[in-house]
Backbone bond lengths (Angstrom), bond angles and torsions (degrees), N, CA, C in turn:
res aa  C-N    CA-C-N  psi(-1)  N-CA   C-N-CA  omega(-1)  CA-C   N-CA-C  phi
1 M - - - 1.458 - - 1.534 111.03 -
2 E 1.356 115.33 -39.86 1.464 118.59 178.36 1.527 111.18 -64.57
3 L 1.325 116.34 -37.64 1.463 119.06 179.41 1.525 111.01 -64.60
4 L 1.324 116.55 -38.53 1.467 120.59 175.07 1.523 110.78 -56.62
5 R 1.321 116.68 -47.57 1.467 120.79 -179.38 1.522 111.54 -64.49
6 I 1.325 117.20 -35.47 1.469 120.68 179.04 1.530 110.44 -62.03
7 W 1.342 117.05 -45.27 1.459 119.47 179.45 1.527 111.26 -66.30
8 E 1.321 117.44 -40.74 1.468 119.83 177.71 1.520 110.80 -61.28
9 R 1.323 117.07 -44.28 1.462 120.71 179.79 1.523 111.18 -65.84
10 T 1.323 116.90 -38.21 1.459 120.83 -179.40 1.520 111.27 -61.30
11 F 1.319 116.88 -43.58 1.466 119.71 178.22 1.528 110.82 -62.24
12 R 1.328 116.62 -41.32 1.473 119.39 178.87 1.520 110.58 -62.65
13 E 1.324 116.92 -45.58 1.464 120.72 -177.80 1.528 111.93 -63.59
14 L 1.329 116.52 -30.59 1.458 120.27 178.70 1.530 112.31 -87.53
15 G 1.318 116.65 0.93 1.455 120.69 179.13 1.507 113.60 70.97
16 M 1.320 117.18 27.12 1.468 121.51 -177.88 1.520 110.67 -97.93
17 D 1.305 116.14 133.38 1.459 121.79 175.24 1.531 107.60 -86.27
18 A 1.325 115.56 80.37 1.463 121.14 -174.02 1.520 109.79 -128.09
19 T 1.310 115.81 151.92 1.453 123.24 179.59 1.519 109.74 -120.88
20 V 1.328 116.48 135.25 1.460 121.18 174.58 1.524 108.27 -87.96
21 I 1.326 116.14 121.76 1.463 122.06 177.42 1.524 107.98 -103.77
22 A 1.319 117.22 121.06 1.462 121.40 178.87 1.516 109.50 -90.62
23 S 1.331 116.35 136.34 1.465 120.77 176.74 1.522 109.00 -122.62
24 D 1.324 114.82 142.86 1.464 120.41 179.08 1.516 107.91 -159.83
25 A 1.337 114.87 161.27 1.463 119.48 177.59 1.523 112.05 -82.81
26 Q 1.326 116.79 -12.58 1.469 121.17 176.62 1.529 108.46 -146.31
27 P 1.319 118.06 157.26 1.469 120.14 -167.56 1.523 115.69 -92.25
28 F 1.325 119.30 12.65 1.455 119.15 -168.97 1.526 115.08 -107.33
29 A 1.320 118.40 14.78 1.460 120.85 170.82 1.526 108.83 -80.80
30 P 1.337 119.34 131.94 1.473 120.88 -178.51 1.520 113.34 -54.64
31 A 1.341 117.77 -42.85 1.462 119.44 -179.62 1.522 110.91 -63.78
32 F 1.321 116.77 -36.03 1.464 120.72 177.23 1.525 109.57 -62.83
33 A 1.318 116.55 -45.85 1.466 120.63 -176.75 1.519 112.43 -66.51
34 L 1.332 117.53 -31.48 1.465 120.87 -174.76 1.525 113.60 -92.41
35 A 1.326 117.53 -6.71 1.459 119.39 177.27 1.518 110.50 -67.31
36 E 1.335 115.77 153.92 1.460 119.89 179.89 1.523 111.32 -64.03
37 R 1.348 115.82 -34.01 1.465 120.68 176.85 1.521 108.70 -136.84
38 Q 1.340 116.04 150.05 1.454 121.32 -178.15 1.528 110.26 -134.66
39 V 1.334 115.83 147.39 1.462 121.10 172.56 1.528 108.21 -138.33
40 I 1.328 115.98 136.54 1.455 121.73 173.92 1.528 107.76 -87.85
41 V 1.330 116.13 132.59 1.467 121.46 -179.58 1.524 109.11 -123.86
42 P 1.331 117.84 160.12 1.463 120.02 174.17 1.524 110.70 -62.88
43 R 1.320 116.76 161.75 1.455 120.01 174.42 1.523 109.62 -60.93
44 V 1.326 116.01 150.31 1.452 120.82 -167.54 1.526 113.10 -61.63
45 L 1.321 118.65 -28.25 1.461 120.70 -179.45 1.526 112.93 -87.50
46 A 1.326 117.52 -4.29 1.461 120.28 178.33 1.527 109.59 -72.23
47 P 1.344 118.33 142.60 1.477 120.47 -178.19 1.515 113.54 -61.90
48 E 1.330 117.65 -22.40 1.462 119.99 -178.52 1.530 113.00 -89.41
49 F 1.341 117.73 1.65 1.472 120.09 -177.47 1.528 111.56 -60.64
50 V 1.328 117.49 -55.12 1.467 120.24 -177.04 1.522 111.87 -64.11
51 P 1.353 120.08 -47.65 1.474 118.48 176.89 1.523 113.15 -57.01
52 R 1.337 116.83 -38.64 1.469 119.69 179.41 1.529 110.44 -66.93
53 M 1.321 117.52 -42.12 1.463 120.59 178.19 1.527 110.80 -62.68
54 L 1.319 117.02 -42.83 1.469 120.14 178.68 1.526 111.10 -63.39
55 A 1.324 116.76 -38.56 1.469 120.11 178.73 1.524 110.57 -66.17
56 I 1.323 117.14 -40.37 1.471 121.21 178.01 1.528 109.59 -63.37
57 C 1.325 116.69 -43.40 1.470 120.38 179.08 1.522 111.22 -60.52
58 A 1.329 116.61 -43.79 1.461 120.54 -179.01 1.518 111.71 -66.53
59 A 1.336 116.67 -41.18 1.462 120.81 -176.38 1.517 112.64 -72.35
60 N 1.337 117.00 -23.66 1.467 120.46 -174.17 1.526 113.34 -116.46
61 D 1.339 116.89 11.00 1.462 121.05 179.31 1.533 111.21 54.07
62 V 1.332 115.42 45.19 1.468 121.17 -179.25 1.529 109.62 -73.75
63 R 1.309 116.41 136.63 1.470 120.76 179.68 1.519 112.06 -107.63
64 W 1.349 117.79 -30.86 1.459 120.82 -176.70 1.517 110.27 -132.34
65 V 1.330 116.08 141.34 1.465 122.98 171.78 1.520 107.19 -119.24
66 I 1.327 116.11 126.48 1.461 121.85 -176.26 1.533 108.61 -117.85
67 P 1.323 118.98 98.61 1.466 120.21 178.29 1.522 111.33 -71.83
68 T 1.326 116.14 145.71 1.463 120.26 -177.12 1.523 113.52 -127.85
69 I 1.344 118.43 -4.15 1.461 120.01 178.93 1.529 109.30 -125.61
70 D 1.333 115.03 151.45 1.457 120.90 -172.60 1.524 112.93 -60.39
71 T 1.335 117.62 -39.49 1.460 119.82 -174.15 1.526 112.83 -66.11
72 E 1.332 117.69 -21.87 1.469 120.42 178.22 1.524 112.50 -75.33
73 L 1.324 116.85 -26.67 1.458 120.58 -166.68 1.535 113.79 -62.68
74 P 1.348 119.91 -50.65 1.471 117.14 -178.77 1.520 113.56 -64.99
75 I 1.341 116.77 -35.41 1.464 119.68 178.78 1.525 110.57 -63.58
76 L 1.324 116.10 -49.76 1.465 120.02 -177.21 1.524 111.98 -70.32
77 A 1.336 117.39 -31.61 1.466 119.39 177.43 1.527 110.63 -66.15
78 R 1.325 116.79 -43.30 1.469 120.05 -179.93 1.529 112.28 -68.04
79 E 1.325 116.30 -32.73 1.464 120.62 -174.32 1.527 112.86 -102.10
80 R 1.330 117.33 11.48 1.463 119.70 -175.06 1.517 112.10 -58.61
81 G 1.335 116.51 -34.23 1.459 119.63 -179.92 1.516 112.83 -59.08
82 K 1.326 117.96 -35.63 1.463 121.49 178.55 1.527 110.60 -66.15
83 F 1.325 116.05 -38.36 1.464 119.45 178.57 1.527 110.18 -70.33
84 E 1.334 117.15 -42.17 1.460 119.92 179.73 1.522 111.04 -62.08
85 A 1.326 116.18 -37.42 1.474 119.63 177.98 1.519 111.54 -63.60
86 A 1.337 116.21 -24.90 1.465 121.50 178.49 1.532 111.82 -94.24
87 G 1.349 117.20 8.05 1.464 120.62 178.88 1.511 114.18 80.83
88 V 1.336 117.69 21.56 1.464 122.42 -177.56 1.525 109.14 -114.70
89 N 1.326 117.20 128.73 1.462 122.01 177.22 1.516 108.76 -99.19
90 V 1.327 116.67 121.92 1.460 121.89 177.60 1.522 108.17 -97.91
91 M 1.340 117.20 125.83 1.463 120.39 178.95 1.534 108.41 -79.13
92 V 1.336 115.22 82.19 1.455 120.93 -179.98 1.520 108.34 -147.13
93 S 1.318 115.82 142.90 1.459 121.01 178.37 1.521 110.44 -76.06
94 D 1.336 116.19 169.96 1.459 120.53 177.73 1.520 110.53 -63.06
95 I 1.334 115.96 157.25 1.457 121.20 -174.15 1.528 112.01 -60.42
96 E 1.337 118.10 -29.43 1.467 119.80 179.31 1.526 111.11 -61.71
97 T 1.311 117.27 -42.01 1.463 120.41 177.40 1.520 111.29 -69.43
98 I 1.318 116.87 -39.73 1.471 119.83 178.51 1.523 110.34 -60.53
99 E 1.329 117.14 -41.37 1.471 120.33 -179.28 1.526 111.34 -68.60
100 I 1.320 117.68 -36.76 1.468 120.17 175.60 1.522 110.06 -62.00
101 A 1.314 116.88 -43.14 1.458 121.28 -173.99 1.523 113.49 -78.50
102 S 1.328 117.95 -24.27 1.467 119.98 -170.21 1.516 114.08 -82.47
103 D 1.321 117.88 -9.87 1.463 121.49 -179.73 1.526 107.89 -132.80
104 K 1.330 116.63 122.21 1.466 119.99 -173.86 1.523 112.51 -66.08
105 R 1.327 117.74 -22.42 1.463 119.79 173.94 1.524 110.18 -69.95
106 R 1.322 116.27 -44.17 1.471 119.63 178.68 1.525 110.54 -66.12
107 T 1.339 116.25 -39.74 1.465 119.44 178.56 1.519 110.29 -59.22
108 H 1.329 116.05 -48.49 1.464 120.76 -179.21 1.520 110.92 -61.19
109 D 1.324 116.61 -46.98 1.464 120.00 -178.96 1.521 111.27 -62.70
110 W 1.336 116.80 -35.86 1.463 119.77 179.02 1.522 110.53 -68.71
111 F 1.338 117.49 -43.74 1.468 120.15 176.23 1.530 110.26 -54.98
112 V 1.330 116.21 -47.21 1.470 120.72 -177.76 1.530 110.62 -64.33
113 S 1.336 116.46 -43.62 1.468 119.77 -178.40 1.523 112.29 -63.69
114 Q 1.348 116.51 -28.64 1.469 121.16 -179.29 1.523 112.50 -90.95
115 G 1.344 116.74 -4.16 1.456 120.38 -179.58 1.513 114.67 78.11
116 F 1.327 117.58 21.34 1.463 121.37 179.24 1.533 110.50 -88.97
117 P 1.318 118.81 146.38 1.466 120.87 -178.30 1.526 111.69 -70.94
118 T 1.324 116.58 133.58 1.457 120.84 -179.12 1.516 109.45 -153.25
119 F 1.319 116.54 -170.28 1.450 122.60 -176.86 1.531 110.91 -87.51
120 E 1.335 115.69 163.00 1.458 120.32 163.80 1.526 107.33 -73.24
121 Q 1.323 117.37 138.35 1.462 120.95 -179.28 1.526 110.11 -135.42
122 R 1.324 116.43 141.36 1.452 123.16 176.89 1.526 109.44 -140.00
123 T 1.326 115.74 162.11 1.461 119.17 162.27 1.524 107.09 -75.56
124 P 1.336 118.89 160.42 1.470 119.09 176.74 1.528 112.51 -56.40
125 E 1.349 116.50 -39.99 1.468 119.76 -179.34 1.529 110.81 -62.17
126 A 1.347 115.43 -44.12 1.457 119.42 -178.09 1.523 111.45 -66.76
127 A 1.339 116.74 -39.45 1.466 119.89 178.38 1.524 110.94 -64.25
128 L 1.330 116.63 -42.08 1.468 120.57 179.78 1.528 111.43 -66.21
129 A 1.324 116.73 -31.64 1.465 120.85 -178.48 1.527 112.89 -83.64
130 D 1.324 117.36 -10.55 1.464 121.67 -176.14 1.529 109.83 -96.01
131 P 1.327 118.72 108.80 1.473 119.92 -178.46 1.525 113.30 -66.72
132 D 1.328 117.03 -16.52 1.464 120.68 -178.95 1.525 112.77 -97.47
133 W 1.351 117.51 1.00 1.460 118.95 179.59 1.529 109.56 -64.15
134 Q 1.335 115.93 135.48 1.450 121.33 -172.63 1.530 112.26 -91.52
135 Y 1.329 115.35 135.71 1.466 122.66 173.00 1.516 108.28 -118.45
136 P 1.342 118.04 148.94 1.466 127.13 -0.06 1.528 111.73 -68.91
137 C 1.346 114.19 160.41 1.462 121.52 177.05 1.529 107.82 -142.00
138 F 1.308 116.68 -169.55 1.459 120.36 -175.15 1.520 108.97 -132.52
139 A 1.330 117.40 134.79 1.463 122.57 177.61 1.519 109.36 -120.78
140 K 1.352 115.50 141.83 1.458 119.51 -179.98 1.516 109.43 -158.67
141 P 1.332 117.93 155.13 1.470 120.27 177.38 1.529 110.77 -63.51
142 A 1.331 115.76 138.85 1.466 120.42 -178.25 1.517 112.00 -63.56
143 D 1.334 116.77 -27.79 1.467 120.37 -179.09 1.526 111.81 -114.14
144 G 1.328 117.34 23.26 1.468 120.98 -175.78 1.509 112.91 -82.66
145 S 1.333 114.72 171.16 1.467 121.93 174.94 1.516 108.54 -151.07
146 R 1.340 115.79 162.30 1.463 123.38 178.15 1.529 112.44 56.16
147 S 1.336 117.30 27.81 1.463 123.66 176.70 1.522 113.85 64.29
148 V 1.341 117.32 13.33 1.455 120.28 178.51 1.529 109.23 -66.74
149 G 1.326 117.26 126.18 1.453 122.03 179.02 1.512 114.70 82.40
150 A 1.328 118.10 -0.40 1.463 121.25 -179.83 1.518 110.16 -84.38
151 A 1.339 116.13 146.92 1.464 119.34 -177.78 1.530 110.36 -156.27
152 R 1.308 115.64 146.06 1.464 122.44 171.37 1.525 107.68 -79.05
153 I 1.308 116.52 132.27 1.462 122.58 -177.71 1.524 108.66 -109.70
154 G 1.325 116.08 118.54 1.462 119.75 -172.57 1.509 115.49 -82.96
155 S 1.334 117.54 -27.17 1.459 119.95 -174.28 1.527 110.65 -153.73
156 R 1.334 115.66 169.80 1.459 120.03 177.53 1.524 110.22 -61.54
157 D 1.328 117.22 -39.49 1.468 120.56 178.73 1.530 110.82 -60.33
158 D 1.337 116.64 -41.13 1.468 120.24 179.20 1.524 110.81 -62.69
159 L 1.342 116.84 -42.27 1.460 120.33 179.60 1.525 110.55 -65.81
160 E 1.331 116.69 -40.14 1.465 119.89 -179.73 1.518 110.84 -64.15
161 I 1.324 117.00 -41.74 1.468 120.69 178.59 1.527 110.18 -63.26
162 R 1.336 116.66 -43.93 1.469 120.26 -179.48 1.531 110.35 -63.57
163 Y 1.319 116.09 -46.71 1.459 119.42 -175.49 1.533 111.22 -68.40
164 K 1.326 117.61 -42.39 1.464 120.63 -176.51 1.523 113.06 -75.21
165 S 1.325 117.22 -7.51 1.465 118.99 175.34 1.525 111.29 -67.57
166 G 1.340 116.46 -20.51 1.454 120.73 -178.80 1.518 114.22 81.76
167 L 1.323 117.49 -1.24 1.461 121.61 -176.95 1.527 112.40 -92.38
168 H 1.325 116.99 -7.87 1.465 119.81 -172.43 1.519 111.30 -131.57
169 A 1.336 116.27 40.77 1.461 120.79 -177.85 1.522 112.61 -65.22
170 N 1.338 117.10 -22.94 1.470 120.50 -177.64 1.527 112.49 -98.06
171 D 1.335 116.28 18.05 1.454 120.26 -178.97 1.520 112.75 -72.42
172 V 1.328 114.33 155.86 1.455 122.21 158.93 1.523 106.78 -117.81
173 V 1.318 115.68 153.64 1.457 121.78 179.30 1.526 107.43 -118.86
174 E 1.339 116.54 130.79 1.461 120.53 -175.48 1.518 110.95 -129.77
175 S 1.324 114.93 152.25 1.457 120.55 172.05 1.524 109.64 -65.41
176 L 1.324 116.41 156.95 1.460 120.50 -178.99 1.524 111.10 -73.03
177 G 1.331 114.97 148.39 1.451 120.27 175.22 1.515 111.45 -80.54
178 H 1.320 115.91 154.67 1.457 121.48 179.66 1.519 109.60 -116.28
179 G 1.322 116.04 136.97 1.452 120.85 -179.53 1.516 111.49 99.68
180 V 1.328 116.42 -137.58 1.461 121.94 -177.17 1.525 109.20 -120.55
181 E 1.330 115.80 154.47 1.459 120.46 -179.21 1.531 109.41 -84.62
182 V 1.314 115.34 131.71 1.461 122.06 -177.98 1.524 108.50 -128.90
183 T 1.324 116.13 133.23 1.448 121.93 171.13 1.524 107.66 -106.19
184 V 1.321 116.41 136.28 1.458 120.67 -173.46 1.523 109.29 -123.20
185 D 1.318 116.39 122.86 1.461 121.82 175.75 1.522 109.20 -95.12
186 A 1.328 116.32 127.86 1.465 121.31 178.04 1.522 108.94 -125.02
187 Y 1.327 115.82 139.37 1.467 119.91 174.68 1.522 108.64 -109.18
188 V 1.341 115.11 121.77 1.461 122.03 -179.77 1.526 108.52 -107.61
189 S 1.312 116.33 127.15 1.459 121.02 -178.91 1.521 110.85 -55.05
190 I 1.333 116.31 132.09 1.463 120.41 178.26 1.521 111.28 -76.73
191 N 1.329 116.49 -10.76 1.466 120.80 -178.48 1.519 113.33 -102.37
192 T 1.337 117.58 -36.10 1.468 120.88 -173.82 1.520 113.82 -114.43
193 G 1.338 118.57 -17.50 1.456 121.35 -175.51 1.511 113.81 77.84
194 K 1.327 117.38 3.56 1.462 120.88 178.13 1.523 110.41 -84.68
195 C 1.328 115.55 143.14 1.456 120.28 177.77 1.523 108.87 -79.40
196 L 1.326 116.37 121.15 1.461 121.46 -175.38 1.519 113.74 -96.96
197 C 1.331 117.20 -18.59 1.462 119.37 -177.76 1.521 109.73 -163.12
198 V 1.343 116.11 142.30 1.468 122.40 176.48 1.526 107.91 -133.91
199 V 1.332 116.54 127.26 1.468 121.52 -179.03 1.533 109.27 -126.36
200 P 1.336 118.09 107.16 1.464 120.21 174.61 1.531 110.18 -82.76
201 R 1.324 115.27 136.85 1.473 119.63 176.22 1.525 109.14 -134.69
202 R 1.300 114.52 125.26 1.468 120.91 -179.14 1.524 110.01 -76.22
203 R 1.322 116.50 134.81 1.462 121.99 178.52 1.533 107.87 -86.53
204 L 1.334 116.42 104.87 1.464 121.28 -178.75 1.520 112.09 -83.16
205 E 1.328 116.06 -32.10 1.463 120.60 178.95 1.522 108.20 -154.12
206 V 1.330 116.17 139.15 1.463 121.68 -177.47 1.524 108.91 -125.29
207 R 1.322 115.70 138.73 1.465 120.93 176.75 1.521 108.34 -133.88
208 D 1.331 116.17 127.04 1.464 121.73 179.15 1.520 111.51 53.83
209 G 1.338 115.86 38.87 1.456 120.51 175.92 1.511 115.70 82.39
210 E 1.340 118.15 -5.27 1.465 120.85 179.44 1.520 110.14 -119.93
211 V 1.327 114.60 149.14 1.453 119.91 -177.30 1.530 110.34 -68.17
212 S 1.342 115.99 132.07 1.463 120.81 175.19 1.530 111.33 -109.19
213 K 1.327 116.42 -20.98 1.463 121.81 173.06 1.521 107.25 -139.64
214 G 1.328 115.84 132.37 1.454 119.78 -178.83 1.511 111.92 -152.34
215 K 1.342 116.25 166.37 1.464 120.97 -179.04 1.522 109.42 -146.76
216 T 1.335 116.96 132.78 1.459 120.37 172.96 1.530 108.83 -70.24
217 I 1.333 115.80 141.27 1.463 119.33 -175.24 1.525 110.81 -130.20
218 E 1.322 114.68 154.89 1.459 122.11 174.41 1.519 108.14 -91.79
219 A 1.325 117.56 113.46 1.462 121.72 -178.50 1.529 108.38 -152.62
220 P 1.324 118.09 85.17 1.469 120.95 -175.56 1.522 113.51 -56.65
221 E 1.337 117.19 -33.19 1.465 118.89 -178.97 1.528 111.60 -67.59
222 I 1.346 116.64 -33.67 1.458 120.14 176.23 1.524 109.74 -68.06
223 V 1.323 116.69 -46.01 1.466 121.20 -179.90 1.525 110.25 -57.17
224 D 1.332 116.83 -45.33 1.465 120.51 -178.89 1.528 111.32 -64.42
225 L 1.342 117.08 -45.03 1.466 120.57 -178.33 1.523 111.31 -64.54
226 V 1.318 117.64 -47.94 1.465 120.36 -176.87 1.527 110.85 -67.33
227 R 1.315 117.65 -34.87 1.467 119.73 175.56 1.530 109.89 -59.94
228 R 1.329 117.03 -42.93 1.457 120.23 179.13 1.525 111.50 -67.49
229 V 1.324 116.47 -37.09 1.465 120.70 179.47 1.525 111.09 -63.03
230 V 1.333 117.16 -52.00 1.469 118.81 -173.23 1.518 111.68 -71.16
231 E 1.339 117.24 -30.24 1.464 118.58 177.78 1.526 112.01 -76.43
232 A 1.347 116.87 -18.31 1.464 120.20 176.28 1.524 111.80 -85.06
233 L 1.332 117.70 -20.35 1.456 120.36 179.31 1.531 109.96 -64.59
234 P 1.328 117.80 139.59 1.469 120.01 -177.96 1.527 112.16 -75.94
235 G 1.331 115.36 110.14 1.455 119.73 176.41 1.511 114.90 73.69
236 A 1.338 117.26 30.16 1.468 119.34 174.68 1.520 109.57 -68.84
237 R 1.325 116.69 142.75 1.463 120.61 178.75 1.524 108.82 -156.69
238 G 1.326 115.46 147.40 1.459 119.94 179.33 1.514 111.90 76.86
239 T 1.318 115.96 -140.86 1.458 122.15 -175.82 1.524 111.40 -86.64
240 I 1.328 116.33 128.11 1.461 123.42 174.12 1.530 107.30 -125.01
241 C 1.320 116.23 129.03 1.460 121.98 -178.50 1.530 108.12 -112.34
242 V 1.328 117.13 122.60 1.464 122.80 -176.71 1.523 108.94 -117.09
243 Q 1.337 115.85 131.73 1.460 120.64 178.21 1.520 109.66 -107.49
244 M 1.338 115.92 144.09 1.464 120.00 -174.91 1.525 110.08 -161.57
245 F 1.340 115.53 168.91 1.453 122.54 167.73 1.518 108.50 -108.44
246 W 1.330 114.90 146.61 1.462 121.57 -176.65 1.519 108.58 -142.46
247 D 1.320 116.50 131.79 1.457 121.67 177.65 1.525 108.60 -97.66
248 P 1.336 118.52 109.96 1.473 120.49 -177.05 1.523 113.64 -61.67
249 E 1.340 117.66 -22.89 1.459 120.26 -177.55 1.529 111.90 -87.10
250 T 1.322 117.04 -47.25 1.460 120.30 -177.79 1.531 112.30 -93.47
251 H 1.337 116.40 -14.58 1.472 123.64 -176.94 1.530 112.40 66.80
252 A 1.337 116.98 15.28 1.463 120.68 175.69 1.522 109.60 -70.09
253 M 1.342 116.39 146.24 1.465 121.81 -177.02 1.516 110.15 -132.68
254 Q 1.340 115.43 145.19 1.463 122.42 175.90 1.523 107.78 -135.73
255 L 1.332 115.84 113.38 1.459 120.35 178.90 1.522 110.30 -74.08
256 M 1.324 116.41 143.51 1.455 120.83 -174.22 1.528 112.46 -120.27
257 E 1.342 118.13 -57.83 1.452 121.02 -174.13 1.526 110.45 -143.75
258 I 1.333 114.77 160.06 1.463 122.39 174.00 1.525 107.45 -124.86
259 N 1.330 116.96 129.97 1.462 122.45 174.84 1.525 107.50 -122.63
260 P 1.330 118.52 104.96 1.473 120.64 -176.80 1.529 112.64 -82.61
261 R 1.326 114.77 61.78 1.464 122.35 -178.81 1.531 106.81 -165.23
262 F 1.339 115.76 177.79 1.458 119.51 172.70 1.521 109.49 -66.60
263 G 1.325 117.56 129.43 1.452 121.96 174.40 1.517 110.92 -83.17
264 G 1.339 115.57 163.68 1.463 119.81 -178.36 1.520 113.56 -62.75
265 G 1.329 117.62 -25.36 1.462 120.61 -179.75 1.513 114.08 -94.80
266 Y 1.336 117.82 8.84 1.468 119.91 -178.04 1.532 113.47 -56.55
267 P 1.340 120.76 -33.05 1.469 118.09 178.75 1.523 114.30 -53.35
268 L 1.328 118.26 -28.61 1.462 120.15 175.67 1.532 110.12 -65.96
269 T 1.315 116.70 -42.83 1.469 120.83 177.95 1.525 110.69 -61.53
270 D 1.326 116.53 -43.66 1.466 120.23 178.56 1.524 111.02 -63.13
271 A 1.337 116.47 -43.87 1.469 120.20 179.85 1.529 111.46 -63.79
272 A 1.331 116.54 -27.52 1.466 120.50 178.58 1.523 112.34 -77.67
273 G 1.327 117.55 -5.73 1.458 120.93 175.70 1.508 115.56 107.83
274 A 1.347 117.43 -0.05 1.470 120.65 177.55 1.526 108.02 -92.48
275 K 1.320 117.02 95.88 1.460 123.15 -168.56 1.534 111.11 -93.97
276 F 1.315 116.02 76.17 1.463 120.33 -175.56 1.522 111.54 -60.91
277 A 1.326 117.83 -41.09 1.468 120.64 -179.00 1.534 110.17 -60.90
278 R 1.308 116.97 -44.67 1.463 121.05 179.22 1.531 111.33 -62.52
279 W 1.344 115.93 -43.63 1.456 119.22 -176.74 1.523 110.96 -65.97
280 F 1.328 116.67 -36.34 1.465 120.82 177.54 1.528 110.35 -61.26
281 I 1.328 116.64 -46.75 1.465 120.33 179.96 1.529 110.85 -65.71
282 E 1.342 116.26 -42.28 1.464 119.42 178.54 1.528 110.88 -59.09
283 E 1.320 116.40 -45.35 1.468 119.03 -179.85 1.522 111.53 -63.52
284 D 1.328 116.87 -41.81 1.458 120.13 -173.19 1.524 112.57 -76.79
285 T 1.325 117.29 -21.47 1.464 119.75 -177.59 1.527 112.72 -104.74
286 G 1.320 117.48 0.19 1.457 120.18 178.78 1.514 114.55 81.16
287 L 1.335 117.59 12.84 1.460 120.54 175.41 1.526 109.91 -74.88
288 E 1.314 116.25 165.19 1.460 119.73 173.76 1.523 108.80 -62.76
289 V 1.324 116.99 128.38 1.459 121.71 -177.12 1.525 108.90 -84.35
290 T 1.326 116.14 121.55 1.462 121.36 -174.04 1.526 112.39 -98.94
291 A 1.329 117.75 19.71 1.471 121.32 -178.79 1.527 110.58 -58.30
292 H 1.315 116.17 142.66 1.466 122.40 -178.48 1.519 108.66 -155.88
293 E 1.322 115.91 175.00 1.469 120.80 176.96 1.525 111.34 -121.84
294 A 1.324 117.14 19.37 1.463 121.55 -179.40 1.522 111.02 -91.44
295 W 1.337 116.48 46.64 1.468 120.54 179.25 1.530 109.96 -80.23
296 T 1.311 116.28 163.66 1.463 122.60 -173.88 1.521 111.23 -80.22
297 R 1.323 115.70 122.04 1.463 121.28 175.37 1.537 110.20 -83.04
298 D 1.340 116.12 154.42 1.469 123.29 176.24 1.530 112.61 60.97
299 L 1.324 116.85 32.12 1.459 120.82 173.34 1.531 108.23 -89.76
300 V 1.318 117.00 128.75 1.465 122.28 -175.58 1.530 109.95 -104.65
301 M 1.329 115.95 136.82 1.465 122.51 175.23 1.526 108.80 -112.58
302 L 1.331 116.37 127.99 1.464 123.09 176.18 1.521 107.51 -121.99
303 R 1.335 116.97 120.68 1.458 120.69 -175.10 1.519 111.26 -102.49
304 Y 1.355 114.04 155.31 1.460 120.65 175.44 1.526 108.30 -146.23
305 D 1.339 115.99 161.32 1.462 120.25 -179.80 1.521 110.71 -78.03
306 Q 1.338 114.46 150.20 1.461 121.17 175.28 1.520 108.02 -138.71
307 S 1.306 116.45 135.54 1.464 120.69 -176.20 1.520 111.43 -88.41
308 V 1.334 115.14 148.99 1.465 123.38 174.08 1.524 106.62 -124.96
309 F 1.344 116.97 131.52 1.446 121.53 -176.34 1.518 110.07 -116.95
310 L 1.327 116.43 132.72 1.458 122.74 -178.45 1.511 109.21 -124.06
311 R 1.316 115.73 147.66 1.476 121.05 173.76 1.513 109.70 -105.02
312 G 1.337 115.44 141.87 1.454 120.01 172.14 1.509 112.69 80.65
């Protein structure tokens, strides 16, 4: 819902007479209900999803499509050419980056191949067979999101019970992170591929896999590392969200995940002055690009629930 308001405000600030149209497969998302206009679309894996989206774009003179969930990314990345042919710019990275980010095994292997600091990772079978594997550790689905199915594993017996249940065959097992968890928002130019801004924000409290309390932090080593990461990704563009652990005392870093889309905590980055939505529009329309790195450090975000009421 906050992201919806950010785009609406951005259009107003740029003096554009534009409307945000929310699309969803069902009508009960708060952001969908509060948008000025709404359209119901097929589920993203349905064969009619892309044709329906293209028809909506044509009928409503849509110029930009902004995906916000992981399952949309590979579909829209593969079909971006069809949207571009219709005059629509989709804020999505190339399919190579989407594939790296969508599977935690590929993400880990890519970090290692590029020489970036990350965790030790094993399959459950390999961890169980390794007498030197360290516990406690962490297990999670290789293709999961929002921490669904993730769990701290206290001992070898715990891992064996989890794995032999048959419910977690697609797990990866990782060493524990050290320090504090940090999510980093990076904006990559859609025209040059250069990283124009990096904003690290410490996750102070998490609920249902998304940050509920966070703070922007000053950490030059994080900014430097994430800038190198996103510029090394093949065809990264727009917003890239990187998750990692960082030790404030030793400055050691361990990269964890890549999300090539707006993260749930992005409103904190926007409130700190890093206006990714504005910069995307400026780049795509030929306006002067106002990207900068003078965002506000030590800005704290505290979230609360808000109700939405519908009739009928």
